[in-house]
Structures are given as C-alpha cells and as structure tokens.
C-alpha positions as CSV (number, residue, x, y, z in Angstrom):
1,M,0.0,0.3,-0.2
2,T,1.5,3.5,-1.1
3,E,1.4,5.7,1.9
4,K,-0.1,9.0,1.8
5,P,2.0,12.1,0.5
6,L,2.4,14.8,3.2
7,S,1.9,18.3,2.0
8,F,2.4,21.5,3.9
9,V,0.3,24.3,3.2
10,T,0.1,28.1,4.2
11,G,-3.0,30.1,4.0
12,A,-5.2,26.9,4.4
13,T,-7.7,29.2,6.8
14,G,-7.9,31.7,4.0
15,F,-10.1,31.4,1.0
16,V,-7.9,29.9,-1.4
17,G,-5.5,28.3,0.9
18,A,-8.9,26.4,2.6
19,A,-9.8,25.0,-1.0
20,V,-6.5,23.7,-1.8
21,A,-6.2,22.3,1.3
22,R,-10.2,20.5,0.5
23,V,-8.6,19.1,-2.7
24,L,-5.4,17.7,-1.7
25,E,-7.6,16.0,1.0
26,R,-9.6,14.6,-1.3
27,H,-6.5,13.4,-3.8
28,G,-5.4,11.3,-0.8
29,H,-2.8,13.7,0.8
30,Q,-2.0,14.4,4.5
31,L,-2.3,18.0,5.6
32,R,0.3,19.9,7.6
33,L,-1.3,23.5,7.7
34,L,0.3,26.6,8.9
35,A,-2.0,29.1,10.7
36,R,-1.4,31.9,13.1
37,P,-2.0,32.0,16.7
38,G,-5.5,32.7,17.0
39,S,-6.6,32.8,13.4
40,D,-9.9,32.0,12.3
41,R,-10.3,28.3,11.5
42,Q,-14.1,27.8,10.6
43,N,-12.7,27.1,6.9
44,L,-10.8,24.1,8.0
45,S,-14.5,22.5,9.3
46,D,-14.7,20.3,6.1
47,L,-11.5,18.6,6.7
48,K,-11.0,15.5,8.5
49,D,-7.7,15.0,9.4
50,Y,-5.1,17.4,9.4
51,E,-2.1,18.9,11.8
52,I,-2.0,22.6,12.6
53,V,1.0,24.3,13.0
54,E,0.9,27.3,14.6
55,G,3.7,29.9,13.1
56,D,4.2,33.1,11.5
57,L,5.6,33.4,7.8
58,T,7.8,36.6,9.1
59,K,9.3,34.0,11.9
60,P,10.9,30.9,10.4
61,E,11.8,29.5,13.8
62,T,7.9,28.9,14.4
63,Y,7.8,26.6,11.2
64,A,10.7,25.5,10.3
65,A,11.2,22.1,11.9
66,K,7.6,21.2,10.6
67,L,8.6,21.1,7.2
68,E,11.0,18.0,8.1
69,G,9.4,14.8,6.7
70,C,6.8,17.0,4.1
71,D,6.7,15.5,0.7
72,Y,5.3,18.8,-0.9
73,L,4.8,22.2,0.1
74,F,2.0,24.8,-1.3
75,H,2.6,28.4,-0.2
76,V,-0.9,30.4,-0.7
77,A,-0.4,32.6,2.3
78,A,-0.3,36.1,1.3
79,D,-1.7,39.8,2.7
80,Y,-4.2,40.3,0.2
81,R,-5.2,43.8,0.3
82,I,-5.8,46.8,-2.3
83,W,-5.2,49.2,0.3
84,V,-2.9,48.9,3.3
85,P,-1.7,51.9,6.0
86,D,1.7,50.3,6.3
87,E,3.4,49.3,3.1
88,A,6.5,47.7,4.9
89,A,4.4,45.0,6.7
90,M,2.7,43.4,3.5
91,N,6.2,43.5,2.3
92,R,7.3,41.5,5.4
93,V,4.9,38.8,4.9
94,N,4.6,38.7,0.8
95,V,8.3,39.3,0.3
96,E,10.5,38.5,2.9
97,G,8.1,35.9,4.7
98,T,8.2,33.9,1.1
99,K,11.9,34.1,0.7
100,A,12.6,32.5,4.5
101,L,9.8,29.8,3.9
102,M,11.6,28.9,0.5
103,T,15.0,28.7,2.3
104,A,13.7,26.7,5.0
105,A,11.7,24.5,2.3
106,Q,14.9,23.7,0.5
107,K,16.7,22.9,3.9
108,A,13.9,20.1,4.7
109,H,14.8,19.0,1.0
110,I,10.8,19.4,-0.1
111,K,10.3,17.3,-3.5
112,K,8.2,20.0,-5.0
113,I,6.6,23.6,-4.3
114,V,3.8,24.9,-5.7
115,Y,3.8,29.0,-5.2
116,T,0.9,30.8,-5.5
117,S,1.7,33.8,-7.2
118,S,-1.2,36.4,-9.0
119,V,-2.4,37.7,-12.2
120,A,-1.5,40.9,-10.4
121,T,2.4,40.0,-11.7
122,I,0.9,39.1,-15.3
123,G,1.6,42.1,-18.1
124,L,-1.6,43.2,-20.1
125,P,-1.2,43.9,-24.1
126,K,-1.6,47.5,-25.1
127,D,-3.9,46.1,-27.9
128,G,-6.2,44.8,-25.2
129,T,-5.7,41.0,-25.9
130,P,-5.9,38.8,-22.7
131,G,-2.3,38.5,-21.0
132,T,-0.3,35.6,-20.8
133,E,2.6,34.1,-19.2
134,A,4.8,35.3,-21.9
135,T,3.6,39.0,-21.7
136,P,6.3,41.6,-21.1
137,V,6.3,43.2,-17.5
138,A,8.2,45.4,-15.0
139,L,8.1,46.2,-11.6
140,E,7.2,49.8,-12.8
141,N,3.8,48.2,-14.3
142,M,2.7,47.2,-10.7
143,V,-0.1,49.4,-9.4
144,G,-0.3,49.7,-5.8
145,V,1.8,47.7,-3.2
146,Y,0.1,44.2,-3.3
147,K,0.8,43.8,-6.9
148,R,4.5,45.1,-6.2
149,S,4.7,42.7,-3.4
150,K,3.8,40.0,-5.4
151,F,5.9,40.9,-8.3
152,L,9.2,41.3,-5.8
153,A,8.4,37.7,-4.1
154,E,7.9,35.9,-7.6
155,R,10.9,37.8,-8.2
156,I,12.8,35.9,-5.9
157,I,11.2,32.2,-6.8
158,H,12.6,32.9,-9.9
159,Q,16.2,33.6,-8.8
160,M,15.7,31.0,-6.5
161,I,15.1,28.3,-9.1
162,V,17.9,29.5,-11.2
163,Q,20.7,29.8,-8.7
164,S,19.7,26.9,-6.1
165,G,17.4,24.4,-7.7
166,L,14.5,25.5,-6.1
167,P,12.4,23.0,-7.1
168,A,9.0,25.4,-7.8
169,V,5.8,25.8,-9.9
170,I,4.4,29.2,-10.3
171,V,0.5,29.3,-10.5
172,H,-1.3,32.6,-11.0
173,P,-4.9,32.8,-10.2
174,S,-7.3,35.5,-11.6
175,T,-10.2,36.6,-9.6
176,P,-11.3,33.5,-7.4
177,I,-14.9,33.7,-6.6
178,G,-16.8,31.2,-4.6
179,P,-18.0,29.9,-1.2
180,R,-16.2,30.2,2.1
181,D,-15.1,33.7,1.2
182,I,-15.2,34.5,5.1
183,K,-13.1,37.6,5.1
184,P,-14.1,38.4,2.5
185,T,-12.1,39.3,-0.2
186,P,-12.0,42.7,-2.2
187,T,-13.9,40.8,-4.9
188,G,-15.9,39.4,-2.5
189,R,-17.0,42.3,-1.1
190,I,-17.8,43.5,-4.6
191,V,-20.3,40.3,-5.2
192,I,-22.0,41.1,-1.7
193,E,-22.7,44.9,-2.3
194,A,-23.9,43.8,-5.9
195,A,-26.0,41.0,-4.5
196,A,-27.4,43.1,-1.9
197,G,-28.6,45.8,-4.6
198,R,-26.1,48.1,-3.2
199,M,-24.1,48.9,-6.5
200,P,-26.4,51.2,-8.5
201,A,-23.5,52.5,-11.0
202,Y,-20.3,50.8,-11.9
203,V,-17.0,52.0,-13.7
204,D,-16.4,50.2,-16.8
205,T,-13.4,47.7,-16.2
206,G,-12.8,44.0,-16.7
207,L,-11.9,40.9,-14.8
208,N,-11.3,37.2,-15.1
209,V,-13.7,35.5,-13.1
210,V,-12.8,31.6,-11.9
211,H,-14.4,29.6,-9.3
212,V,-12.1,29.2,-6.5
213,D,-12.7,25.4,-6.5
214,D,-11.1,25.2,-9.9
215,V,-8.1,27.4,-8.8
216,A,-7.6,24.8,-6.2
217,L,-7.8,22.0,-8.5
218,G,-5.5,23.8,-10.7
219,H,-3.0,23.6,-7.9
220,L,-2.8,19.9,-7.6
221,L,-2.4,19.5,-11.3
222,A,0.5,21.9,-11.3
223,L,2.0,19.5,-8.5
224,E,1.1,16.4,-10.4
225,K,1.8,18.0,-14.3
226,G,3.6,21.4,-13.9
227,E,7.3,21.7,-15.0
228,C,9.7,23.2,-12.0
229,G,10.5,27.1,-13.3
230,E,7.4,27.0,-15.3
231,S,4.2,29.7,-14.5
232,Y,0.8,28.8,-15.0
233,I,-2.4,31.3,-15.2
234,L,-5.6,29.8,-13.3
235,G,-8.0,31.7,-14.9
236,G,-11.8,31.6,-15.9
237,E,-14.0,33.6,-17.9
238,D,-13.4,37.2,-19.3
239,L,-16.1,39.5,-17.9
240,N,-16.7,43.5,-18.5
241,F,-17.8,44.5,-15.4
242,A,-21.5,45.6,-16.8
243,A,-21.4,41.8,-17.6
244,L,-20.6,40.7,-14.3
245,L,-22.9,42.9,-12.3
246,G,-25.5,41.7,-15.1
247,I,-25.1,37.9,-14.3
248,I,-25.3,38.6,-10.1
249,A,-28.8,40.7,-11.0
250,D,-30.0,37.7,-12.9
251,L,-29.0,35.2,-10.0
252,T,-30.4,37.5,-7.5
253,G,-33.5,38.8,-9.5
254,R,-32.4,42.2,-9.0
255,K,-32.0,45.0,-11.6
256,A,-28.9,45.3,-13.1
257,P,-27.1,48.9,-12.9
258,T,-27.0,50.8,-16.0
259,I,-25.4,54.2,-14.7
260,K,-21.6,53.7,-15.9
261,I,-19.8,56.6,-13.7
262,P,-16.4,58.3,-15.3
263,R,-13.1,57.6,-12.7
264,G,-12.5,61.2,-12.7
265,P,-14.6,62.4,-10.2
266,L,-14.3,59.4,-7.8
267,F,-10.4,60.2,-7.1
268,P,-11.3,62.8,-4.6
269,I,-13.8,60.5,-2.9
270,A,-11.1,57.4,-2.9
271,Y,-8.4,60.1,-1.5
272,A,-10.8,61.0,1.7
273,A,-11.9,57.2,1.8
274,E,-8.3,56.5,2.4
275,L,-7.6,59.4,4.6
276,I,-10.5,58.2,6.8
277,A,-9.0,54.9,6.8
278,H,-6.0,55.9,8.3
279,F,-7.7,56.7,11.5
280,T,-10.4,53.6,11.2
281,K,-8.0,51.3,10.3
282,R,-10.9,49.6,8.3
283,E,-10.1,49.2,4.2
284,P,-12.0,51.6,2.4
285,F,-14.2,50.2,-0.2
286,I,-12.9,52.8,-2.6
287,T,-9.4,53.2,-3.3
288,V,-6.9,55.5,-5.1
289,D,-5.1,52.3,-6.6
290,G,-8.3,50.3,-7.2
291,L,-9.3,53.1,-9.5
292,R,-5.8,52.9,-11.3
293,M,-6.2,49.4,-11.6
294,S,-9.7,49.7,-13.3
295,R,-8.2,51.8,-16.5
296,K,-7.2,48.5,-18.0
297,K,-9.5,45.3,-18.4
298,M,-7.5,42.6,-16.7
299,F,-8.4,39.8,-18.9
300,F,-5.9,36.7,-19.3
301,S,-5.7,33.5,-21.3
302,S,-5.3,30.0,-19.5
303,D,-4.3,28.2,-22.7
304,K,-1.2,27.4,-21.3
305,A,-2.7,25.2,-17.9
306,K,-5.3,23.8,-20.0
307,H,-2.9,22.4,-22.7
308,D,-0.2,21.5,-20.2
309,L,-1.8,20.3,-17.1
310,G,-5.7,19.8,-18.4
311,Y,-7.0,22.3,-16.5
312,A,-10.8,23.0,-17.4
313,P,-12.3,26.0,-15.3
314,R,-16.4,26.0,-15.6
315,P,-18.4,29.2,-16.6
316,A,-18.3,32.5,-14.2
317,R,-21.9,32.2,-13.6
318,E,-21.5,28.8,-11.5
319,A,-18.6,30.4,-9.5
320,L,-20.9,33.8,-8.9
321,A,-24.0,31.4,-8.0
322,D,-21.7,29.6,-5.6
323,A,-20.7,32.5,-3.9
324,I,-24.0,34.4,-3.8
325,T,-25.6,31.2,-2.0
326,W,-23.1,30.9,0.5
327,F,-23.0,34.6,1.5
328,H,-26.7,34.5,1.9
329,Q,-26.4,31.3,3.8
330,N,-23.8,33.1,6.2
331,G,-25.9,36.4,6.1
332,S,-23.7,38.3,4.5
333,V,-26.2,39.6,1.9
C-alpha cells in the first residue's frame, strides 16, 4: 500500500488556501497546515484529518522544523489587500516571508513546491488582448503595494529556481470567487454589495472570474503535471464589469445597474476614503489604486494551463452562483 504524501500548506485558513487543502485531502494527501495563533479556523471545518502548525511566515523558527518530513509545499498564504496603512508590513509577509519559507523548504528537502502568485504580476498587452505567461511586464507596471509585493516575491522564486535549484512551479490565479470567502476578499465584497442591491452604478473595467474550487484543482494539477520553473495562469472567464453585475442581478432577481461612472470624479472620494481609513484602520471600499487598476481590463488566457495541465475551469456564472448562495447562507447578503 502506497503511503499518503504529506503536504505542508500555508494560508489554509483563507479563501484559496482552504480550497487547496480540501482538494489535496480528497486526492489522498495528508495535511500539515500553517496557521497564525488565534486565526479564524472555520474554513477548516470540512477537513477530516490534519495537523495545525501554529506559526508566522515572518518568523521561520516557528514552522521550519515542521517542514521536515513533508513531501510537498503549497505556499498559498499572502496579505491580500488593495489598500494598507503600512506598506512595509505587507512586504514582510509577501516578500520576506516568501524568501524565508523557500529557504526553509530547501533545507527540509521538499520534493516540489507550488507557489501561489497572482495575475497581478502578469502583463497586459497594449492592444487589449488577454495577458499570458509570456506577456512582458516590469516592476514599474505594478499598481499598488499588493501587486508590487507579489511581483518582488515572484522574482525571488525565479532567482532561487535558477541559482539554487528550487523545485518550484508558479501558479497565477485570476479573480477567485465562490463559497467560504469569510473575510471577504476585495472581490467578494463587490459580489456582496451587488447581490444586496447596494451597487447602483459602476466603473467600466473588466475581470477574469474563476471558481475558487477550479483554482484549487489547478494547484494539484500544477503539482502533478507542472514543470519546475514554469508559470501557469489559473483563470476562468473574461467579463466586462457590466456583464459581471448583470449576472449577479439575474441570479438575485434584481435589476442590473445601468449607470456608468467616469473615474475622474471618484479620485477625490477615494483619497478622502483612504484618509478616513488611516484613522479607522478599516479598509476603504473605494481606493486610489483600485481606480488606477480599473483603467485596464484585466483579461487573461489560461490556454497554457489547459494544454499542459488539463486545467478545465467552469463558467463564471457558476462561481458567482455558488458565492451568492454561500453569502446568503452566512448572512452577508
């Protein structure tokens, strides 16, 4: 009888990380899950057998010993916020924390690593066609602290692959949507507001929407079939924002918003919201970087993952339907 592989997963109490942990368990993996002391563990309720490692990405001494004996590492954890009061704090987690974890993983002789990056680090062609893994991109193209931190972390991964043979595959989820978005994520907040009828107008932009469970399965496929040193976009369906809101309206029996707002007048509101947020310490619903990012339609192609990994995402409508059902059941809408 073949012994079950042991996988170490960071971020497993979060939205994407919990989905990854569920997929791994269904496919016969033993789980060792890194979680901060006192973190919300409700996303682990569906798991049957796992070991919690209480630790902190910024403090490798809290988890390094537990990497010993593990076969695989899924580094899903990240500080994902569009606005933060302290850029250095995000970098400590997303950049320095990633480097420390990869160093510890090499010392522990992990066989293969799946690193969760983001389409935030993927370039967008000037002609409006979807971005791919080969689209040129540079640090100066990154809008906002989150995108910069993920770009810098990914650069470290690539350097370690080349310089020290880090056995890592990189995946780039687009905009995951679905059940168990407990925080919720910035996109989850949009779904909640739209589903509740609190979004009467919109800014013209576009997103690539993917079911969170498809992203999770893409992580497993990257482990099983992905080549070390390669990157794979785990996306779904490209949707203009108006179309996204139209699907939500149809699913909830509401009237879709028809008022399209120009960005210009919203910038003073965003600056004011961020100023208030510095005092309240609560993330503002509208941010300057969010408006800047909305200038481009964030459309991406998952053709490489489909061809190389057998990745097969479902339609965006299913992701939105599952998310809305879960938000209703949990009193968010």
